[in-house]
C-alpha positions in Angstrom: 104.2 113.2 98.6 102.8 112.3 95.2 99.3 112.9 96.6 100.2 116.6 97.0 100.9 117.0 93.3 98.5 119.2 91.4 100.0 119.3 87.9 102.1 116.4 86.5 104.5 117.0 83.7 104.3 115.1 80.4 107.0 114.2 77.9 106.4 112.0 74.8 103.0 110.9 76.2 104.4 109.7 79.5 103.9 111.2 82.9 107.1 112.7 84.3 107.8 114.7 87.5 105.4 117.0 89.4 105.3 120.6 88.3 103.1 122.1 91.0 102.6 120.9 94.5 99.7 121.8 97.0 101.9 123.5 99.6 99.2 123.3 102.4 98.9 119.5 102.0 102.7 119.1 101.7 103.2 121.1 104.9 100.8 118.8 106.7 102.7 115.7 105.5 106.1 117.1 106.4 105.0 118.0 109.9 102.9 114.9 110.7 105.5 112.3 109.6 108.2 113.4 112.0 105.7 113.7 114.8 104.4 110.2 114.1 108.0 108.8 114.1 108.9 110.5 117.4 105.7 109.3 119.0 106.3 105.7 118.0 109.9 106.0 119.2 108.8 107.3 122.6 106.3 104.5 123.0 109.0 101.9 122.4 111.3 103.8 124.8 108.7 103.6 127.6 108.2 99.9 126.9 111.9 99.3 127.2 112.2 101.3 130.4 109.3 99.4 131.9 110.8 96.0 131.2 114.4 96.8 132.3 113.5 98.6 135.5 114.8 95.7 137.6 117.9 95.0 135.5 121.2 95.1 137.4 124.2 95.6 135.2 126.7 95.4 138.1 126.3 92.9 140.9 126.3 95.3 143.9 125.4 92.8 146.6 128.4 90.5 145.8 130.8 93.4 145.7 129.6 94.7 149.1 130.2 91.3 150.8 133.7 90.8 149.5 135.1 94.1 150.7 
């Protein structure tokens, strides 16, 4: 977000907070970051679904034979 700053404030010769932001650049950052996080999450979700597709939580075969 600091890259979107156009004018930095100064006090006693030291740089303080940003006074003016580039709103177009900031809008891109605030849209791209959540999209990137969601995409990475979806990729890991698909990886997990792929590796647990044969996972059996309940042993159905054993329960069917005992009844």
